[in-house]
PQR file with spaces between the fields and no chain letter, atoms N, CA, C, O and H, PARSE charges and radii, in Angstrom:
ATOM       1  N    UNK     1     -65.615  -26.916   52.680 -0.4000 1.5000
ATOM       2  CA   UNK     1     -66.145  -28.265   52.802 -0.0000 2.0000
ATOM       3  C    UNK     1     -66.495  -28.509   54.277  0.5500 1.7000
ATOM       4  O    UNK     1     -65.742  -28.139   55.177 -0.5500 1.4000
ATOM       5  N    UNK     2     -67.619  -29.122   54.494 -0.4000 1.5000
ATOM       6  CA   UNK     2     -68.039  -29.387   55.855 -0.0000 2.0000
ATOM       7  C    UNK     2     -67.185  -30.499   56.459  0.5500 1.7000
ATOM       8  O    UNK     2     -66.608  -31.326   55.753 -0.5500 1.4000
ATOM       9  H    UNK     2     -68.231  -29.422   53.762  0.4000 1.0000
ATOM      10  N    UNK     3     -67.128  -30.487   57.777 -0.4000 1.5000
ATOM      11  CA   UNK     3     -66.300  -31.450   58.496 -0.0000 2.0000
ATOM      12  C    UNK     3     -66.692  -32.892   58.173  0.5500 1.7000
ATOM      13  O    UNK     3     -65.823  -33.741   57.975 -0.5500 1.4000
ATOM      14  H    UNK     3     -67.597  -29.815   58.350  0.4000 1.0000
ATOM      15  N    UNK     4     -67.987  -33.169   58.120 -0.4000 1.5000
ATOM      16  CA   UNK     4     -68.467  -34.523   57.827 -0.0000 2.0000
ATOM      17  C    UNK     4     -68.053  -34.964   56.422  0.5500 1.7000
ATOM      18  O    UNK     4     -67.613  -36.097   56.228 -0.5500 1.4000
ATOM      19  H    UNK     4     -68.693  -32.480   58.281  0.4000 1.0000
ATOM      20  N    UNK     5     -68.195  -34.071   55.452 -0.4000 1.5000
ATOM      21  CA   UNK     5     -67.828  -34.398   54.076 -0.0000 2.0000
ATOM      22  C    UNK     5     -66.330  -34.663   53.968  0.5500 1.7000
ATOM      23  O    UNK     5     -65.908  -35.580   53.263 -0.5500 1.4000
ATOM      24  H    UNK     5     -68.552  -33.150   55.610  0.4000 1.0000
ATOM      25  N    UNK     6     -65.532  -33.866   54.662 -0.4000 1.5000
ATOM      26  CA   UNK     6     -64.083  -34.038   54.630 -0.0000 2.0000
ATOM      27  C    UNK     6     -63.700  -35.397   55.218  0.5500 1.7000
ATOM      28  O    UNK     6     -62.879  -36.116   54.649 -0.5500 1.4000
ATOM      29  H    UNK     6     -65.874  -33.121   55.235  0.4000 1.0000
ATOM      30  N    UNK     7     -64.297  -35.742   56.353 -0.4000 1.5000
ATOM      31  CA   UNK     7     -64.019  -37.031   56.987 -0.0000 2.0000
ATOM      32  C    UNK     7     -64.434  -38.175   56.073  0.5500 1.7000
ATOM      33  O    UNK     7     -63.725  -39.176   55.972 -0.5500 1.4000
ATOM      34  H    UNK     7     -64.964  -35.158   56.815  0.4000 1.0000
ATOM      35  N    UNK     8     -65.563  -38.036   55.416 -0.4000 1.5000
ATOM      36  CA   UNK     8     -66.055  -39.068   54.513 -0.0000 2.0000
ATOM      37  C    UNK     8     -65.095  -39.268   53.341  0.5500 1.7000
ATOM      38  O    UNK     8     -64.797  -40.405   52.976 -0.5500 1.4000
ATOM      39  H    UNK     8     -66.139  -37.222   55.498  0.4000 1.0000
ATOM      40  N    UNK     9     -64.607  -38.177   52.748 -0.4000 1.5000
ATOM      41  CA   UNK     9     -63.666  -38.271   51.639 -0.0000 2.0000
ATOM      42  C    UNK     9     -62.348  -38.892   52.098  0.5500 1.7000
ATOM      43  O    UNK     9     -61.734  -39.665   51.362 -0.5500 1.4000
ATOM      44  H    UNK     9     -64.849  -37.253   53.045  0.4000 1.0000
ATOM      45  N    UNK    10     -61.914  -38.558   53.306 -0.4000 1.5000
ATOM      46  CA   UNK    10     -60.686  -39.142   53.838 -0.0000 2.0000
ATOM      47  C    UNK    10     -60.858  -40.638   54.066  0.5500 1.7000
ATOM      48  O    UNK    10     -59.967  -41.425   53.748 -0.5500 1.4000
ATOM      49  H    UNK    10     -62.413  -37.930   53.905  0.4000 1.0000
ATOM      50  N    UNK    11     -61.991  -41.025   54.612 -0.4000 1.5000
ATOM      51  CA   UNK    11     -62.264  -42.445   54.847 -0.0000 2.0000
ATOM      52  C    UNK    11     -62.313  -43.213   53.534  0.5500 1.7000
ATOM      53  O    UNK    11     -61.821  -44.338   53.452 -0.5500 1.4000
ATOM      54  H    UNK    11     -62.715  -40.385   54.870  0.4000 1.0000
ATOM      55  N    UNK    12     -62.902  -42.612   52.511 -0.4000 1.5000
ATOM      56  CA   UNK    12     -62.970  -43.254   51.203 -0.0000 2.0000
ATOM      57  C    UNK    12     -61.575  -43.442   50.619  0.5500 1.7000
ATOM      58  O    UNK    12     -61.286  -44.479   50.023 -0.5500 1.4000
ATOM      59  H    UNK    12     -63.302  -41.698   52.578  0.4000 1.0000
ATOM      60  N    UNK    13     -60.710  -42.446   50.786 -0.4000 1.5000
ATOM      61  CA   UNK    13     -59.341  -42.540   50.274 -0.0000 2.0000
ATOM      62  C    UNK    13     -58.594  -43.668   50.973  0.5500 1.7000
ATOM      63  O    UNK    13     -57.871  -44.430   50.331 -0.5500 1.4000
ATOM      64  H    UNK    13     -60.945  -41.603   51.271  0.4000 1.0000
ATOM      65  N    UNK    14     -58.767  -43.776   52.286 -0.4000 1.5000
ATOM      66  CA   UNK    14     -58.103  -44.831   53.048 -0.0000 2.0000
ATOM      67  C    UNK    14     -58.603  -46.193   52.580  0.5500 1.7000
ATOM      68  O    UNK    14     -57.803  -47.110   52.397 -0.5500 1.4000
ATOM      69  H    UNK    14     -59.354  -43.157   52.808  0.4000 1.0000
ATOM      70  N    UNK    15     -59.881  -46.338   52.387 -0.4000 1.5000
ATOM      71  CA   UNK    15     -60.444  -47.611   51.939 -0.0000 2.0000
ATOM      72  C    UNK    15     -59.958  -47.974   50.536  0.5500 1.7000
ATOM      73  O    UNK    15     -59.623  -49.129   50.271 -0.5500 1.4000
ATOM      74  H    UNK    15     -60.531  -45.593   52.535  0.4000 1.0000
ATOM      75  N    UNK    16     -59.919  -46.990   49.640 -0.4000 1.5000
ATOM      76  CA   UNK    16     -59.432  -47.253   48.278 -0.0000 2.0000
ATOM      77  C    UNK    16     -57.961  -47.646   48.298  0.5500 1.7000
ATOM      78  O    UNK    16     -57.550  -48.544   47.563 -0.5500 1.4000
ATOM      79  H    UNK    16     -60.191  -46.052   49.855  0.4000 1.0000
ATOM      80  N    UNK    17     -57.170  -46.986   49.126 -0.4000 1.5000
ATOM      81  CA   UNK    17     -55.747  -47.320   49.232 -0.0000 2.0000
ATOM      82  C    UNK    17     -55.565  -48.729   49.794  0.5500 1.7000
ATOM      83  O    UNK    17     -54.705  -49.475   49.327 -0.5500 1.4000
ATOM      84  H    UNK    17     -57.504  -46.256   49.723  0.4000 1.0000
ATOM      85  N    UNK    18     -56.359  -49.093   50.783 -0.4000 1.5000
ATOM      86  CA   UNK    18     -56.272  -50.454   51.321 -0.0000 2.0000
ATOM      87  C    UNK    18     -56.615  -51.477   50.254  0.5500 1.7000
ATOM      88  O    UNK    18     -55.925  -52.488   50.126 -0.5500 1.4000
ATOM      89  H    UNK    18     -57.058  -48.487   51.163  0.4000 1.0000
ATOM      90  N    UNK    19     -57.668  -51.232   49.487 -0.4000 1.5000
ATOM      91  CA   UNK    19     -58.053  -52.148   48.418 -0.0000 2.0000
ATOM      92  C    UNK    19     -56.935  -52.285   47.383  0.5500 1.7000
ATOM      93  O    UNK    19     -56.655  -53.380   46.896 -0.5500 1.4000
ATOM      94  H    UNK    19     -58.228  -50.411   49.592  0.4000 1.0000
ATOM      95  N    UNK    20     -56.310  -51.168   47.060 -0.4000 1.5000
ATOM      96  CA   UNK    20     -55.218  -51.181   46.095 -0.0000 2.0000
ATOM      97  C    UNK    20     -54.028  -51.981   46.623  0.5500 1.7000
ATOM      98  O    UNK    20     -53.433  -52.768   45.887 -0.5500 1.4000
ATOM      99  H    UNK    20     -56.538  -50.278   47.455  0.4000 1.0000
ATOM     100  N    UNK    21     -53.683  -51.784   47.883 -0.4000 1.5000
ATOM     101  CA   UNK    21     -52.580  -52.536   48.497 -0.0000 2.0000
ATOM     102  C    UNK    21     -52.893  -54.034   48.529  0.5500 1.7000
ATOM     103  O    UNK    21     -52.018  -54.869   48.298 -0.5500 1.4000
ATOM     104  H    UNK    21     -54.166  -51.145   48.481  0.4000 1.0000
ATOM     105  N    UNK    22     -54.128  -54.352   48.814 -0.4000 1.5000
ATOM     106  CA   UNK    22     -54.533  -55.754   48.849 -0.0000 2.0000
ATOM     107  C    UNK    22     -54.416  -56.380   47.459  0.5500 1.7000
ATOM     108  O    UNK    22     -53.952  -57.511   47.314 -0.5500 1.4000
ATOM     109  H    UNK    22     -54.839  -53.674   49.002  0.4000 1.0000
ATOM     110  N    UNK    23     -54.835  -55.642   46.456 -0.4000 1.5000
ATOM     111  CA   UNK    23     -54.812  -56.171   45.090 -0.0000 2.0000
ATOM     112  C    UNK    23     -53.394  -56.215   44.520  0.5500 1.7000
ATOM     113  O    UNK    23     -52.976  -57.227   43.957 -0.5500 1.4000
ATOM     114  H    UNK    23     -55.211  -54.723   46.574  0.4000 1.0000
ATOM     115  N    UNK    24     -52.661  -55.118   44.667 -0.4000 1.5000
ATOM     116  CA   UNK    24     -51.351  -55.014   44.031 -0.0000 2.0000
ATOM     117  C    UNK    24     -50.229  -55.697   44.817  0.5500 1.7000
ATOM     118  O    UNK    24     -49.276  -56.205   44.225 -0.5500 1.4000
ATOM     119  H    UNK    24     -53.001  -54.296   45.125  0.4000 1.0000
ATOM     120  N    UNK    25     -50.340  -55.708   46.131 -0.4000 1.5000
ATOM     121  CA   UNK    25     -49.266  -56.266   46.954 -0.0000 2.0000
ATOM     122  C    UNK    25     -49.649  -57.567   47.648  0.5500 1.7000
ATOM     123  O    UNK    25     -48.850  -58.147   48.384 -0.5500 1.4000
ATOM     124  H    UNK    25     -51.114  -55.295   46.612  0.4000 1.0000
ATOM     125  N    UNK    26     -50.874  -58.020   47.408 -0.4000 1.5000
ATOM     126  CA   UNK    26     -51.304  -59.285   47.989 -0.0000 2.0000
ATOM     127  C    UNK    26     -51.459  -59.251   49.497  0.5500 1.7000
ATOM     128  O    UNK    26     -51.332  -60.282   50.159 -0.5500 1.4000
ATOM     129  H    UNK    26     -51.522  -57.549   46.810  0.4000 1.0000
ATOM     130  N    UNK    27     -51.730  -58.080   50.044 -0.4000 1.5000
ATOM     131  CA   UNK    27     -51.904  -57.941   51.497 -0.0000 2.0000
ATOM     132  C    UNK    27     -53.322  -58.323   51.895  0.5500 1.7000
ATOM     133  O    UNK    27     -54.253  -58.251   51.093 -0.5500 1.4000
ATOM     134  H    UNK    27     -51.833  -57.243   49.506  0.4000 1.0000
ATOM     135  N    UNK    28     -53.464  -58.728   53.146 -0.4000 1.5000
ATOM     136  CA   UNK    28     -54.793  -58.897   53.709 -0.0000 2.0000
ATOM     137  C    UNK    28     -55.291  -57.517   54.134  0.5500 1.7000
ATOM     138  O    UNK    28     -54.519  -56.559   54.152 -0.5500 1.4000
ATOM     139  H    UNK    28     -52.708  -58.786   53.798  0.4000 1.0000
ATOM     140  N    UNK    29     -56.565  -57.412   54.474 -0.4000 1.5000
ATOM     141  CA   UNK    29     -57.101  -56.112   54.927 -0.0000 2.0000
ATOM     142  C    UNK    29     -56.379  -55.627   56.176  0.5500 1.7000
ATOM     143  O    UNK    29     -55.997  -54.457   56.222 -0.5500 1.4000
ATOM     144  H    UNK    29     -57.193  -58.191   54.460  0.4000 1.0000
ATOM     145  N    UNK    30     -56.168  -56.472   57.206 -0.4000 1.5000
ATOM     146  CA   UNK    30     -55.440  -55.993   58.385 -0.0000 2.0000
ATOM     147  C    UNK    30     -53.993  -55.580   58.066  0.5500 1.7000
ATOM     148  O    UNK    30     -53.475  -54.627   58.649 -0.5500 1.4000
ATOM     149  H    UNK    30     -56.478  -57.422   57.169  0.4000 1.0000
ATOM     150  N    UNK    31     -53.351  -56.295   57.146 -0.4000 1.5000
ATOM     151  CA   UNK    31     -51.985  -55.919   56.767 -0.0000 2.0000
ATOM     152  C    UNK    31     -51.958  -54.562   56.067  0.5500 1.7000
ATOM     153  O    UNK    31     -51.085  -53.738   56.337 -0.5500 1.4000
ATOM     154  H    UNK    31     -53.772  -57.068   56.673  0.4000 1.0000
ATOM     155  N    UNK    32     -52.907  -54.334   55.173 -0.4000 1.5000
ATOM     156  CA   UNK    32     -52.980  -53.062   54.463 -0.0000 2.0000
ATOM     157  C    UNK    32     -53.274  -51.926   55.441  0.5500 1.7000
ATOM     158  O    UNK    32     -52.701  -50.842   55.330 -0.5500 1.4000
ATOM     159  H    UNK    32     -53.616  -55.003   54.953  0.4000 1.0000
ATOM     160  N    UNK    33     -54.156  -52.173   56.386 -0.4000 1.5000
ATOM     161  CA   UNK    33     -54.488  -51.167   57.395 -0.0000 2.0000
ATOM     162  C    UNK    33     -53.250  -50.826   58.231  0.5500 1.7000
ATOM     163  O    UNK    33     -52.953  -49.657   58.475 -0.5500 1.4000
ATOM     164  H    UNK    33     -54.621  -53.054   56.477  0.4000 1.0000
ATOM     165  N    UNK    34     -52.545  -51.856   58.658 -0.4000 1.5000
ATOM     166  CA   UNK    34     -51.340  -51.644   59.468 -0.0000 2.0000
ATOM     167  C    UNK    34     -50.260  -50.930   58.662  0.5500 1.7000
ATOM     168  O    UNK    34     -49.545  -50.083   59.198 -0.5500 1.4000
ATOM     169  H    UNK    34     -52.787  -52.806   58.460  0.4000 1.0000
ATOM     170  N    UNK    35     -50.136  -51.263   57.382 -0.4000 1.5000
ATOM     171  CA   UNK    35     -49.171  -50.606   56.514 -0.0000 2.0000
ATOM     172  C    UNK    35     -49.456  -49.101   56.450  0.5500 1.7000
ATOM     173  O    UNK    35     -48.545  -48.283   56.575 -0.5500 1.4000
ATOM     174  H    UNK    35     -50.717  -51.951   56.947  0.4000 1.0000
ATOM     175  N    UNK    36     -50.721  -48.751   56.255 -0.4000 1.5000
ATOM     176  CA   UNK    36     -51.090  -47.323   56.214 -0.0000 2.0000
ATOM     177  C    UNK    36     -50.788  -46.642   57.542  0.5500 1.7000
ATOM     178  O    UNK    36     -50.273  -45.524   57.568 -0.5500 1.4000
ATOM     179  H    UNK    36     -51.461  -49.416   56.153  0.4000 1.0000
ATOM     180  N    UNK    37     -51.106  -47.313   58.637 -0.4000 1.5000
ATOM     181  CA   UNK    37     -50.827  -46.735   59.962 -0.0000 2.0000
ATOM     182  C    UNK    37     -49.328  -46.516   60.150  0.5500 1.7000
ATOM     183  O    UNK    37     -48.898  -45.458   60.609 -0.5500 1.4000
ATOM     184  H    UNK    37     -51.524  -48.221   58.616  0.4000 1.0000
ATOM     185  N    UNK    38     -48.541  -47.527   59.789 -0.4000 1.5000
ATOM     186  CA   UNK    38     -47.094  -47.438   59.976 -0.0000 2.0000
ATOM     187  C    UNK    38     -46.484  -46.344   59.111  0.5500 1.7000
ATOM     188  O    UNK    38     -45.616  -45.599   59.565 -0.5500 1.4000
ATOM     189  H    UNK    38     -48.891  -48.387   59.416  0.4000 1.0000
ATOM     190  N    UNK    39     -46.937  -46.250   57.871 -0.4000 1.5000
ATOM     191  CA   UNK    39     -46.447  -45.202   56.983 -0.0000 2.0000
ATOM     192  C    UNK    39     -46.800  -43.819   57.517  0.5500 1.7000
ATOM     193  O    UNK    39     -45.994  -42.891   57.447 -0.5500 1.4000
ATOM     194  H    UNK    39     -47.642  -46.856   57.502  0.4000 1.0000
ATOM     195  N    UNK    40     -48.006  -43.692   58.046 -0.4000 1.5000
ATOM     196  CA   UNK    40     -48.435  -42.400   58.608 -0.0000 2.0000
ATOM     197  C    UNK    40     -47.549  -42.021   59.798  0.5500 1.7000
ATOM     198  O    UNK    40     -47.153  -40.864   59.940 -0.5500 1.4000
ATOM     199  H    UNK    40     -48.660  -44.446   58.103  0.4000 1.0000
ATOM     200  N    UNK    41     -47.246  -42.990   60.639 -0.4000 1.5000
ATOM     201  CA   UNK    41     -46.376  -42.703   61.790 -0.0000 2.0000
ATOM     202  C    UNK    41     -44.957  -42.374   61.328  0.5500 1.7000
ATOM     203  O    UNK    41     -44.351  -41.412   61.800 -0.5500 1.4000
ATOM     204  H    UNK    41     -47.567  -43.930   60.523  0.4000 1.0000
ATOM     205  N    UNK    42     -44.432  -43.178   60.403 -0.4000 1.5000
ATOM     206  CA   UNK    42     -43.061  -42.966   59.932 -0.0000 2.0000
ATOM     207  C    UNK    42     -42.885  -41.627   59.234  0.5500 1.7000
ATOM     208  O    UNK    42     -41.862  -40.962   59.394 -0.5500 1.4000
ATOM     209  H    UNK    42     -44.924  -43.960   60.019  0.4000 1.0000
ATOM     210  N    UNK    43     -43.882  -41.243   58.467 -0.4000 1.5000
ATOM     211  CA   UNK    43     -43.819  -39.983   57.717 -0.0000 2.0000
ATOM     212  C    UNK    43     -44.335  -38.785   58.512  0.5500 1.7000
ATOM     213  O    UNK    43     -44.199  -37.637   58.091 -0.5500 1.4000
ATOM     214  H    UNK    43     -44.713  -41.784   58.337  0.4000 1.0000
ATOM     215  N    UNK    44     -44.925  -39.073   59.660 -0.4000 1.5000
ATOM     216  CA   UNK    44     -45.556  -38.022   60.484 -0.0000 2.0000
ATOM     217  C    UNK    44     -46.596  -37.256   59.664  0.5500 1.7000
ATOM     218  O    UNK    44     -46.606  -36.026   59.604 -0.5500 1.4000
ATOM     219  H    UNK    44     -45.036  -40.006   60.003  0.4000 1.0000
ATOM     220  N    UNK    45     -47.463  -38.042   59.042 -0.4000 1.5000
ATOM     221  CA   UNK    45     -48.538  -37.506   58.208 -0.0000 2.0000
ATOM     222  C    UNK    45     -49.839  -38.174   58.615  0.5500 1.7000
ATOM     223  O    UNK    45     -49.822  -39.289   59.137 -0.5500 1.4000
ATOM     224  H    UNK    45     -47.455  -39.041   59.091  0.4000 1.0000
ATOM     225  N    UNK    46     -50.961  -37.517   58.387 -0.4000 1.5000
ATOM     226  CA   UNK    46     -52.249  -38.177   58.613 -0.0000 2.0000
ATOM     227  C    UNK    46     -52.406  -39.382   57.677  0.5500 1.7000
ATOM     228  O    UNK    46     -51.893  -39.383   56.558 -0.5500 1.4000
ATOM     229  H    UNK    46     -50.975  -36.612   57.962  0.4000 1.0000
ATOM     230  N    UNK    47     -53.107  -40.381   58.142 -0.4000 1.5000
ATOM     231  CA   UNK    47     -53.319  -41.599   57.361 -0.0000 2.0000
ATOM     232  C    UNK    47     -53.977  -41.287   56.013  0.5500 1.7000
ATOM     233  O    UNK    47     -53.654  -41.917   55.006 -0.5500 1.4000
ATOM     234  H    UNK    47     -53.525  -40.380   59.051  0.4000 1.0000
ATOM     235  N    UNK    48     -54.881  -40.333   55.992 -0.4000 1.5000
ATOM     236  CA   UNK    48     -55.562  -39.981   54.739 -0.0000 2.0000
ATOM     237  C    UNK    48     -54.574  -39.417   53.719  0.5500 1.7000
ATOM     238  O    UNK    48     -54.712  -39.679   52.524 -0.5500 1.4000
ATOM     239  H    UNK    48     -55.143  -39.821   56.810  0.4000 1.0000
ATOM     240  N    UNK    49     -53.588  -38.654   54.164 -0.4000 1.5000
ATOM     241  CA   UNK    49     -52.586  -38.117   53.238 -0.0000 2.0000
ATOM     242  C    UNK    49     -51.712  -39.226   52.677  0.5500 1.7000
ATOM     243  O    UNK    49     -51.353  -39.201   51.500 -0.5500 1.4000
ATOM     244  H    UNK    49     -53.476  -38.441   55.135  0.4000 1.0000
ATOM     245  N    UNK    50     -51.371  -40.194   53.509 -0.4000 1.5000
ATOM     246  CA   UNK    50     -50.598  -41.346   53.040 -0.0000 2.0000
ATOM     247  C    UNK    50     -51.419  -42.119   52.010  0.5500 1.7000
ATOM     248  O    UNK    50     -50.894  -42.541   50.979 -0.5500 1.4000
ATOM     249  H    UNK    50     -51.663  -40.213   54.466  0.4000 1.0000
ATOM     250  N    UNK    51     -52.687  -42.297   52.290 -0.4000 1.5000
ATOM     251  CA   UNK    51     -53.570  -43.011   51.362 -0.0000 2.0000
ATOM     252  C    UNK    51     -53.621  -42.293   50.014  0.5500 1.7000
ATOM     253  O    UNK    51     -53.521  -42.934   48.968 -0.5500 1.4000
ATOM     254  H    UNK    51     -53.113  -41.953   53.127  0.4000 1.0000
ATOM     255  N    UNK    52     -53.775  -40.983   50.031 -0.4000 1.5000
ATOM     256  CA   UNK    52     -53.811  -40.224   48.781 -0.0000 2.0000
ATOM     257  C    UNK    52     -52.489  -40.341   48.035  0.5500 1.7000
ATOM     258  O    UNK    52     -52.474  -40.421   46.806 -0.5500 1.4000
ATOM     259  H    UNK    52     -53.856  -40.462   50.881  0.4000 1.0000
ATOM     260  N    UNK    53     -51.392  -40.352   48.758 -0.4000 1.5000
ATOM     261  CA   UNK    53     -50.075  -40.514   48.155 -0.0000 2.0000
ATOM     262  C    UNK    53     -49.958  -41.873   47.464  0.5500 1.7000
ATOM     263  O    UNK    53     -49.443  -41.962   46.350 -0.5500 1.4000
ATOM     264  H    UNK    53     -51.404  -40.288   49.756  0.4000 1.0000
ATOM     265  N    UNK    54     -50.429  -42.913   48.114 -0.4000 1.5000
ATOM     266  CA   UNK    54     -50.402  -44.254   47.530 -0.0000 2.0000
ATOM     267  C    UNK    54     -51.270  -44.303   46.282  0.5500 1.7000
ATOM     268  O    UNK    54     -50.868  -44.870   45.266 -0.5500 1.4000
ATOM     269  H    UNK    54     -50.848  -42.840   49.019  0.4000 1.0000
ATOM     270  N    UNK    55     -52.448  -43.719   46.353 -0.4000 1.5000
ATOM     271  CA   UNK    55     -53.338  -43.705   45.188 -0.0000 2.0000
ATOM     272  C    UNK    55     -52.699  -42.960   44.018  0.5500 1.7000
ATOM     273  O    UNK    55     -52.808  -43.396   42.872 -0.5500 1.4000
ATOM     274  H    UNK    55     -52.774  -43.259   47.179  0.4000 1.0000
ATOM     275  N    UNK    56     -52.034  -41.841   44.299 -0.4000 1.5000
ATOM     276  CA   UNK    56     -51.364  -41.088   43.240 -0.0000 2.0000
ATOM     277  C    UNK    56     -50.214  -41.903   42.639  0.5500 1.7000
ATOM     278  O    UNK    56     -50.039  -41.931   41.421 -0.5500 1.4000
ATOM     279  H    UNK    56     -51.945  -41.486   45.230  0.4000 1.0000
ATOM     280  N    UNK    57     -49.436  -42.564   43.498 -0.4000 1.5000
ATOM     281  CA   UNK    57     -48.286  -43.343   43.022 -0.0000 2.0000
ATOM     282  C    UNK    57     -48.718  -44.469   42.088  0.5500 1.7000
ATOM     283  O    UNK    57     -48.051  -44.729   41.087 -0.5500 1.4000
ATOM     284  H    UNK    57     -49.579  -42.542   44.487  0.4000 1.0000
ATOM     285  N    UNK    58     -49.809  -45.131   42.398 -0.4000 1.5000
ATOM     286  CA   UNK    58     -50.252  -46.251   41.582 -0.0000 2.0000
ATOM     287  C    UNK    58     -50.948  -45.796   40.297  0.5500 1.7000
ATOM     288  O    UNK    58     -51.053  -46.569   39.344 -0.5500 1.4000
ATOM     289  H    UNK    58     -50.351  -44.919   43.212  0.4000 1.0000
ATOM     290  N    UNK    59     -51.413  -44.574   40.265 -0.4000 1.5000
ATOM     291  CA   UNK    59     -52.043  -44.057   39.045 -0.0000 2.0000
ATOM     292  C    UNK    59     -51.015  -43.645   38.027  0.5500 1.7000
ATOM     293  O    UNK    59     -51.300  -43.623   36.830 -0.5500 1.4000
ATOM     294  H    UNK    59     -51.328  -43.946   41.039  0.4000 1.0000
ATOM     295  N    UNK    60     -49.830  -43.321   38.477 -0.4000 1.5000
ATOM     296  CA   UNK    60     -48.763  -42.856   37.571 -0.0000 2.0000
ATOM     297  C    UNK    60     -48.236  -43.957   36.694  0.5500 1.7000
ATOM     298  O    UNK    60     -47.341  -43.725   35.882 -0.5500 1.4000
ATOM     299  H    UNK    60     -49.599  -43.339   39.450  0.4000 1.0000
């Protein structure tokens, strides 16, 4: 996968996760963004991986 395509897919995952957090947890966009950032720092994972994890958790 090309670098641009990978970045685009990661950005889409982050955006979908933010939308899900906003809908399911009643967060604002800045709150959802900060939540993803904080989780990424706490878990020592890239933000895109945290986003994918959130998307998987809510699909289950």
